[in-house]
C-alpha positions as CSV (number, residue, x, y, z in Angstrom):
1,M,9.8,42.3,11.8
2,P,7.7,41.7,15.0
3,A,3.8,42.6,14.4
4,A,1.1,43.7,16.3
5,T,-2.6,44.1,15.8
6,L,-5.2,46.5,17.1
7,T,-8.9,46.0,16.9
8,I,-11.2,49.2,17.3
9,D,-14.9,49.1,17.3
10,P,-17.2,52.2,18.1
11,A,-19.2,50.0,20.3
12,F,-16.3,49.4,22.7
13,T,-16.8,52.7,24.6
14,I,-15.3,53.6,28.0
15,A,-16.7,57.1,28.5
16,P,-17.0,60.6,26.8
17,V,-13.6,62.6,26.3
18,N,-13.2,64.8,29.2
19,R,-11.7,68.0,27.9
20,R,-10.4,68.5,31.7
21,T,-8.2,65.7,30.9
22,F,-5.9,68.2,29.0
23,G,-5.0,70.5,32.0
24,T,-1.8,71.9,33.2
25,F,-0.4,73.7,36.4
26,V,1.0,77.1,37.1
27,E,2.7,77.4,40.5
28,H,4.7,80.3,41.9
29,M,7.8,78.0,41.8
30,G,11.1,78.9,40.0
31,R,10.4,80.7,36.7
32,C,6.8,79.2,35.9
33,V,5.2,82.6,36.6
34,Y,7.9,85.3,36.6
35,T,9.7,85.5,33.2
36,G,7.5,82.6,32.2
37,I,3.8,83.5,31.6
38,Y,4.4,86.9,33.2
39,E,7.1,89.4,32.2
40,P,6.4,93.0,32.1
41,G,8.9,94.7,29.5
42,H,9.2,91.7,27.4
43,A,8.9,92.6,23.6
44,T,5.7,90.4,23.5
45,A,4.2,91.6,26.8
46,D,0.6,92.9,26.7
47,E,-1.0,95.6,28.8
48,D,-1.1,93.2,31.8
49,G,2.5,92.0,31.5
50,F,1.4,88.6,30.0
51,R,3.9,87.2,27.5
52,K,1.9,86.9,24.3
53,D,4.1,84.3,23.0
54,V,3.6,82.1,25.9
55,L,-0.3,82.7,25.7
56,E,-0.2,81.8,22.0
57,L,1.8,78.5,22.8
58,T,-0.7,77.8,25.6
59,R,-3.7,78.1,23.1
60,E,-1.8,75.9,20.7
61,L,-1.1,73.3,23.4
62,G,-4.8,72.8,23.9
63,V,-4.9,73.5,27.5
64,S,-8.5,73.2,29.1
65,V,-7.9,73.9,32.7
66,V,-5.0,75.3,34.8
67,R,-4.3,74.5,38.5
68,Y,-3.1,77.6,40.6
69,P,-1.1,78.6,42.7
70,G,0.3,75.4,43.9
71,G,1.7,72.7,44.7
72,N,3.8,73.1,47.7
73,F,3.6,76.9,47.5
74,V,0.0,77.0,48.4
75,S,0.6,75.5,51.8
76,G,2.1,78.8,53.1
77,Y,0.3,81.3,50.8
78,R,-2.0,84.1,51.8
79,W,-4.3,84.8,48.8
80,E,-4.8,88.4,50.0
81,D,-1.2,89.2,49.2
82,G,-2.0,88.8,45.5
83,V,-5.0,91.2,45.0
84,G,-5.4,95.1,44.7
85,P,-2.8,97.6,43.7
86,R,0.7,95.9,43.1
87,E,2.6,98.7,44.9
88,D,0.7,97.8,48.3
89,R,1.4,94.0,48.1
90,P,3.6,92.6,50.5
91,R,6.9,90.6,49.8
92,R,7.1,87.3,51.6
93,L,9.3,84.5,52.3
94,D,8.2,81.3,50.3
95,L,9.4,78.5,52.4
96,A,8.3,75.6,49.8
97,W,11.1,76.8,47.3
98,H,13.2,78.9,49.3
99,S,12.7,82.0,47.5
100,V,11.1,85.5,47.9
101,E,7.6,86.1,46.6
102,T,6.9,89.6,45.3
103,N,3.1,89.0,44.8
104,E,3.3,91.2,41.8
105,F,1.3,88.3,40.0
106,G,-1.7,87.1,42.1
107,L,-5.2,86.0,41.8
108,D,-6.6,89.0,40.0
109,E,-3.7,88.6,37.5
110,F,-4.1,84.8,37.1
111,S,-8.0,85.3,36.5
112,R,-7.2,87.7,33.5
113,W,-4.7,85.5,32.4
114,C,-7.1,82.5,32.2
115,A,-9.5,84.7,30.3
116,K,-7.1,85.6,27.6
117,A,-5.7,81.9,27.4
118,G,-9.2,80.6,27.1
119,V,-8.6,78.1,30.1
120,E,-10.8,77.3,33.2
121,P,-9.2,78.2,36.5
122,M,-8.6,75.5,39.0
123,M,-8.0,77.1,42.5
124,A,-6.0,75.4,45.2
125,I,-6.7,76.4,48.7
126,N,-4.1,76.7,51.7
127,L,-5.1,74.0,54.3
128,G,-1.5,73.8,55.4
129,T,-1.3,77.2,57.7
130,R,-4.9,78.1,57.1
131,G,-8.3,76.8,57.4
132,V,-12.1,76.9,57.0
133,Q,-12.5,80.8,57.3
134,E,-9.6,81.6,55.0
135,A,-11.2,79.4,52.4
136,L,-14.6,80.9,52.8
137,D,-13.0,84.5,52.4
138,L,-11.3,83.4,49.2
139,L,-14.5,81.8,47.8
140,E,-16.4,85.1,48.7
141,Y,-14.0,87.2,47.0
142,T,-13.8,85.1,43.8
143,N,-17.4,84.0,43.3
144,H,-19.9,86.1,45.2
145,P,-21.7,88.6,42.9
146,G,-21.5,91.5,45.3
147,G,-22.7,93.4,48.5
148,T,-20.4,92.0,50.9
149,T,-17.1,93.3,51.9
150,L,-14.9,91.0,50.1
151,S,-17.0,90.8,46.9
152,D,-17.2,94.4,47.0
153,L,-13.3,94.5,47.4
154,R,-13.0,92.5,44.2
155,E,-15.2,95.0,42.4
156,Q,-13.0,97.8,43.6
157,H,-10.2,96.0,42.1
158,G,-12.1,96.3,38.7
159,A,-13.2,92.4,38.4
160,S,-16.7,90.9,37.9
161,P,-17.1,87.5,39.6
162,Y,-14.5,84.9,38.7
163,G,-17.0,82.0,38.8
164,I,-14.3,79.4,39.9
165,K,-16.0,76.0,40.3
166,L,-13.2,73.6,40.5
167,W,-11.1,73.8,43.8
168,C,-8.3,71.8,45.6
169,L,-8.6,71.2,49.3
170,G,-4.9,71.7,49.8
171,N,-1.8,70.0,48.5
172,E,0.0,67.1,49.3
173,L,-0.5,67.1,53.2
174,D,0.8,63.7,53.4
175,G,4.2,64.9,52.7
176,P,6.6,65.7,55.6
177,W,8.0,68.4,53.3
178,Q,4.7,70.2,53.2
179,V,4.2,73.0,55.3
180,G,1.4,71.9,57.6
181,H,1.9,68.3,57.2
182,K,-1.0,66.3,58.7
183,T,-2.0,62.9,59.3
184,P,-4.8,61.5,57.2
185,T,-7.4,61.9,59.9
186,E,-6.2,65.5,60.8
187,Y,-6.6,66.4,57.0
188,G,-9.7,64.4,56.4
189,R,-11.5,66.3,59.1
190,L,-10.2,69.7,58.1
191,A,-11.0,69.1,54.5
192,A,-14.7,67.8,55.2
193,E,-15.2,70.8,57.5
194,T,-13.9,73.2,54.7
195,A,-16.0,71.6,52.0
196,R,-19.2,71.6,54.0
197,A,-18.8,75.4,54.7
198,M,-17.8,76.2,51.0
199,R,-21.0,74.5,49.9
200,M,-23.0,76.7,52.2
201,I,-21.9,79.4,49.9
202,D,-22.2,77.4,46.7
203,R,-23.5,73.9,46.6
204,D,-22.5,73.4,43.0
205,L,-18.7,73.6,43.6
206,Q,-16.6,70.7,42.4
207,L,-14.0,69.8,45.2
208,V,-10.9,67.7,45.2
209,A,-9.5,66.1,48.5
210,C,-5.8,65.3,48.7
211,G,-4.6,62.0,47.9
212,S,-1.0,60.6,48.4
213,S,1.6,62.7,47.0
214,S,2.9,59.5,45.2
215,S,1.9,55.9,45.2
216,K,5.5,55.3,46.7
217,M,4.5,57.0,50.0
218,P,4.4,54.7,53.2
219,L,0.7,55.6,53.7
220,F,-0.4,55.1,50.1
221,G,-4.0,53.4,50.2
222,T,-4.3,54.0,53.9
223,W,-4.2,57.7,53.3
224,E,-7.0,57.5,50.5
225,R,-9.1,55.3,52.7
226,D,-9.0,57.5,56.0
227,V,-9.3,60.7,54.1
228,L,-12.3,59.5,51.9
229,R,-13.9,58.1,55.2
230,E,-14.0,61.8,56.3
231,T,-15.0,63.5,53.1
232,Y,-16.6,60.8,50.7
233,E,-20.0,63.0,50.6
234,F,-18.4,66.3,50.4
235,V,-16.0,65.8,47.4
236,E,-16.1,64.9,43.8
237,Y,-12.6,63.8,43.2
238,I,-9.4,62.5,45.1
239,S,-6.0,63.6,43.7
240,C,-3.2,61.5,42.3
241,H,0.4,62.9,41.7
242,A,3.0,61.2,39.8
243,Y,6.3,62.0,38.0
244,Y,8.4,59.5,36.0
245,G,12.0,59.8,35.2
246,N,15.1,57.9,33.7
247,D,17.7,58.9,36.3
248,D,19.0,55.3,36.5
249,G,19.4,54.7,32.7
250,D,16.8,52.0,32.8
251,T,15.0,53.2,29.5
252,A,12.8,50.0,29.1
253,S,11.2,50.6,32.4
254,F,10.9,54.3,31.8
255,L,9.2,53.9,28.3
256,A,6.7,51.5,30.3
257,S,5.8,54.3,32.9
258,A,2.2,54.2,31.8
259,V,1.8,50.8,33.4
260,D,2.6,52.3,36.7
261,M,0.0,54.9,36.1
262,D,-2.7,52.4,35.1
263,H,-2.0,50.5,38.2
264,F,-1.9,53.8,40.4
265,I,-5.2,54.8,38.9
266,E,-6.9,51.6,39.3
267,S,-5.7,51.1,43.1
268,V,-7.0,54.5,44.0
269,V,-10.5,53.7,42.3
270,A,-10.5,50.4,44.1
271,T,-9.7,52.1,47.5
272,A,-12.5,54.8,46.8
273,D,-15.1,52.3,45.9
274,H,-14.2,50.2,49.0
275,V,-14.9,53.4,51.1
276,G,-18.3,54.0,49.1
277,A,-19.4,50.4,50.0
278,E,-18.4,51.0,53.6
279,L,-20.7,53.9,53.6
280,K,-23.5,52.4,51.6
281,S,-23.2,55.2,49.1
282,S,-24.1,55.0,45.5
283,K,-21.8,57.9,44.7
284,K,-18.6,57.3,42.6
285,I,-15.5,59.5,43.5
286,G,-13.5,60.6,40.4
287,I,-9.9,60.8,40.1
288,S,-8.0,64.4,39.8
289,F,-4.5,63.5,38.4
290,D,-3.4,67.1,38.9
291,E,0.2,66.6,38.7
292,W,1.9,64.4,36.3
293,N,4.9,64.5,34.0
294,V,8.5,63.3,33.6
295,W,10.9,64.6,36.1
296,Y,14.5,63.9,36.2
297,G,15.0,64.7,39.9
298,E,18.8,65.3,40.7
299,R,19.7,65.9,37.0
300,S,17.0,68.7,36.8
301,R,18.2,70.3,40.0
302,R,21.6,70.9,38.3
303,T,19.7,73.9,36.6
304,D,18.8,75.5,40.1
305,G,19.8,78.8,41.2
306,P,21.8,79.1,44.6
307,G,20.0,77.2,47.3
308,D,21.5,79.3,50.1
309,R,20.1,82.8,49.1
310,W,16.4,83.9,49.0
311,E,15.8,85.1,45.5
312,V,13.0,86.2,43.3
313,A,12.0,83.5,40.7
314,P,15.2,81.5,40.9
315,R,15.7,78.8,38.3
316,R,14.2,75.6,39.7
317,I,13.9,72.2,38.0
318,E,14.2,73.4,34.4
319,D,14.3,69.9,32.7
320,E,15.5,69.7,29.1
321,Y,13.2,67.2,27.6
322,N,14.2,64.8,24.7
323,V,12.3,62.7,22.2
324,T,12.1,59.5,24.5
325,D,10.4,62.0,27.2
326,A,8.1,62.9,24.6
327,V,6.9,59.2,23.9
328,V,6.5,58.6,27.7
329,V,4.4,61.7,27.9
330,G,2.2,60.6,25.0
331,N,1.8,57.1,26.5
332,L,0.8,58.6,29.8
333,L,-1.9,60.5,28.2
334,I,-3.0,57.2,26.5
335,S,-3.4,55.9,30.1
336,L,-5.3,58.9,31.4
337,L,-7.7,58.7,28.3
338,R,-8.0,55.0,28.8
339,H,-9.4,55.8,32.5
340,S,-11.9,58.5,31.5
341,D,-14.6,56.6,33.1
342,R,-13.0,57.8,36.5
343,V,-10.2,60.4,35.7
344,G,-12.3,63.7,35.4
345,V,-9.3,66.1,35.9
346,A,-5.6,65.8,35.0
347,C,-2.9,68.6,34.9
348,L,0.6,68.3,33.4
349,A,2.9,69.9,35.8
350,Q,4.0,72.6,35.0
351,L,3.1,74.8,32.2
352,A,6.3,77.1,31.7
353,N,10.0,76.5,32.5
354,V,9.6,74.2,35.5
355,I,9.5,70.6,34.1
356,A,7.3,72.2,31.4
357,P,6.4,71.9,27.6
358,I,7.0,75.4,27.1
359,M,10.3,77.1,27.8
360,T,11.3,80.8,27.9
361,E,14.3,82.8,28.4
362,P,14.0,86.3,30.2
363,G,13.8,89.0,27.6
364,G,14.3,86.3,24.9
365,A,12.5,83.6,23.0
366,A,9.8,81.0,23.7
367,W,9.8,77.4,22.4
368,R,8.3,74.1,22.5
369,Q,9.9,71.2,24.3
370,P,9.4,67.8,22.5
371,T,6.9,66.7,25.2
372,F,4.6,69.9,23.8
373,H,3.8,67.9,20.8
374,P,2.0,64.6,21.7
375,F,0.1,66.8,24.3
376,A,-1.1,69.4,21.7
377,I,-1.9,66.8,19.1
378,T,-3.9,64.6,21.5
379,S,-5.7,67.4,22.9
380,R,-6.5,68.7,19.2
381,L,-7.7,65.2,17.9
382,A,-9.4,63.3,20.9
383,A,-13.1,64.0,20.8
384,G,-16.5,62.1,21.3
385,Q,-16.2,58.7,23.1
386,V,-13.0,57.1,24.3
387,L,-12.9,53.6,22.8
388,R,-11.1,50.5,24.3
389,V,-8.6,49.1,21.8
390,E,-8.0,45.3,21.8
391,T,-4.4,44.9,21.5
392,D,-2.2,41.9,20.5
393,S,1.5,42.9,20.7
394,P,4.9,41.5,21.2
395,T,6.1,42.2,24.8
396,V,9.0,44.0,26.4
397,T,11.0,42.9,29.3
398,T,11.2,45.5,31.9
399,A,13.1,45.4,35.3
400,K,10.5,47.2,37.1
401,F,7.2,45.9,35.5
402,G,8.1,42.6,34.3
403,E,6.7,41.8,30.6
404,V,4.6,44.5,29.2
405,S,3.0,45.1,25.9
406,A,5.4,46.8,23.4
407,V,2.6,48.5,21.7
408,D,0.1,50.6,23.7
409,A,-3.0,52.6,22.3
410,V,-6.2,54.1,22.9
411,A,-8.8,55.5,20.4
412,T,-11.7,58.1,20.3
413,Y,-14.7,58.2,18.0
414,D,-16.9,61.2,17.2
415,D,-19.6,61.3,14.7
416,G,-17.5,59.4,11.9
417,K,-14.2,60.7,13.0
418,L,-11.8,58.2,14.5
419,A,-8.5,59.2,16.3
420,V,-6.0,56.5,17.3
421,F,-3.0,57.3,19.7
422,A,-0.4,54.6,19.9
423,V,3.3,54.0,21.1
424,N,6.1,51.5,20.4
425,R,7.8,51.2,23.8
426,S,10.4,49.0,22.5
427,T,14.0,50.2,22.3
428,E,14.9,47.2,20.2
429,G,13.4,48.0,16.8
430,P,10.5,48.5,14.6
431,I,7.2,46.8,15.1
432,E,4.7,46.3,11.9
433,V,1.2,47.4,13.2
434,T,-2.2,46.5,11.6
435,I,-5.2,48.4,13.0
436,D,-8.6,46.9,12.1
437,V,-10.9,49.9,11.8
438,S,-13.5,48.3,9.6
439,R,-16.3,48.5,12.2
440,S,-15.9,52.3,12.4
441,G,-16.5,52.8,8.5
442,A,-13.1,54.8,8.3
443,S,-12.1,55.0,4.9
444,T,-9.9,58.2,4.6
445,I,-6.7,58.9,6.6
446,D,-7.0,62.6,7.2
447,E,-3.8,62.9,9.3
448,A,-0.7,60.7,10.5
449,V,1.8,62.1,12.6
450,I,4.8,60.8,14.7
451,V,7.1,61.8,17.2
452,H,10.3,59.9,16.8
453,D,14.1,60.6,16.1
454,A,17.0,58.3,15.3
455,D,18.6,60.1,18.2
456,G,16.3,59.3,21.2
457,L,18.1,62.1,23.2
458,A,17.3,64.8,20.7
459,T,16.1,68.0,22.3
460,N,15.0,71.5,21.4
461,S,16.6,74.8,22.6
462,A,16.5,78.5,21.8
463,E,18.9,78.2,19.2
464,Q,17.3,75.1,17.6
465,P,13.6,75.4,18.7
466,D,12.5,72.9,16.0
467,R,15.0,70.2,16.0
468,V,12.2,67.7,17.4
469,T,9.0,68.2,15.5
470,P,6.2,65.8,14.5
471,Q,6.8,64.2,11.0
472,Q,4.5,62.9,8.6
473,A,3.9,59.1,9.2
474,D,3.6,56.5,6.5
475,A,0.3,54.6,6.8
476,Q,-1.8,52.9,4.3
477,L,-5.7,52.1,4.7
478,V,-7.1,49.2,2.5
479,D,-10.4,47.6,3.1
480,G,-10.7,48.6,6.7
481,L,-7.2,47.6,7.7
482,L,-4.6,50.4,8.4
483,T,-0.9,49.3,8.4
484,M,2.2,51.2,9.4
485,T,5.6,50.5,10.9
486,L,6.2,51.9,14.4
487,P,10.0,52.6,14.8
488,A,11.5,52.0,18.3
489,I,10.6,54.7,20.9
490,S,7.9,56.4,18.9
491,W,4.4,57.8,19.6
492,V,1.9,58.2,16.5
493,A,-1.4,59.9,16.2
494,L,-3.9,59.0,13.4
495,S,-7.0,60.8,12.4
496,L,-9.5,58.9,10.1
497,S,-13.0,59.6,8.8
498,A,-15.8,57.8,7.0
499,D,-17.1,59.0,3.7
């Protein structure tokens, strides 16, 4: 059997675990909001119409921050439509997803939902069809304590200041599909003007400039450079978006998707640091990886409702995820943690129904997709400092990335508690893994769970919600050496402690 060795030392620190790494995304797209997190009349609905079964799963998922309301949706959105009495709210055409937006759920509802879910809101601003003044109006409504027209209006709607600190300056404005698509210079100037004005209200805001909507975009790199030349001193983060799928059946490359995420992050960091050097700035720009997930593109669109009709909350890209997808999601989380020195925010897109870890049926059940489990477990166990893991592993040959390590891993350490997250990316067979944890003083395995199935295409459903669940992993710890066998296409989490 092939063998791999991992060496872990609490001295090999990268950065503290950032809780914002475990964010998700709620967009007015498909059924993410309507019949997803919000469904008045559902058997579990609370007084605000929020599905309590979804709230419970959101808490179990370990979500820290939620980005809202888009996504492509935000580039045509008027935030005023989603506040105040519901009976007075307008119905609008949503050009992004060819649907009708009722505005029954808006900013006021989202803020109440965040409080109940125990998550931090991350607000996106429309810089597609709107600009500086509308951003200032939104900030005044959400955050100003009172005594002005918009802050008093919020109080009339029964709300205290929302205190939103994390803001996205638009969404994917490099994309020709985006309402209000712009050149990097056009967007950079607008983002800088908006950021400068917003800081006149609150200098402590944390702002995200739009990066490329994917590393495959023609202007990738150039876009980041030109945008940051305009915005560098006014923002804390630049965004990354990436989706990975296996539409072509190249499972070996799909399992190595984290190699691409690593390269994406490191490329954007290099570009940001180059601009910082040009500007002779000591400031470091962070990464907000505020859209990432597995997405099957054409396959997922087979779930879509009619594209030629304007409907309320039609089904859109409702991917059914399998075990292999869950292993990839677990590996992408390893990549994000490994870059905690620069990745300050990350959002799994999206939370419910739309390429999501949580699925629901209108009037029916809610259940966990296989991808739910590595996210929830990593969020629960990762704490303290992220550690670099020295890995000696067999390699896997991939068509897209060449030779890659079959075993990939990251670890965290917090006051005698060690957590290790690892994957076997091989499709060929098991790998015997030995992990040297002697320098951590770990002497007890508190938890060892694995996501794996003999059928890599196994899924969960409303009828079989627990077909795929984490299982107990067989691991032994003797004299500082932990040994276990990682089967092909598997993700494992280990929690250890010192006496």
